C-alpha angles and dihedrals in degrees: 000000000000114000095175121127111308137161088221095060116114128191130200132178122211123195128201099208095195091074100011092244128152137214127190129210123194116188138185110186107311096340122093145188116206121195118198106348112229128185107273129142088205090055092049090051092049092048091054089067093059126094095196130028134183118192129204118192109193095192138355103249111138093245091064100044101040095094 
């Protein structure tokens, strides 16, 4: 998966308001990179459209590994 500079790259931020925690999804076409998965139905819906996903968990607090 090439996450170099691309005009096709999209970025979206998801927030779990309960604990004020954020997750970030970068996509190019149907491939994605998710950083710190938070609980979000919108995120889960967006992930279902991807054919390939890489996940980075920056630390093991429950709010980033719950999804």
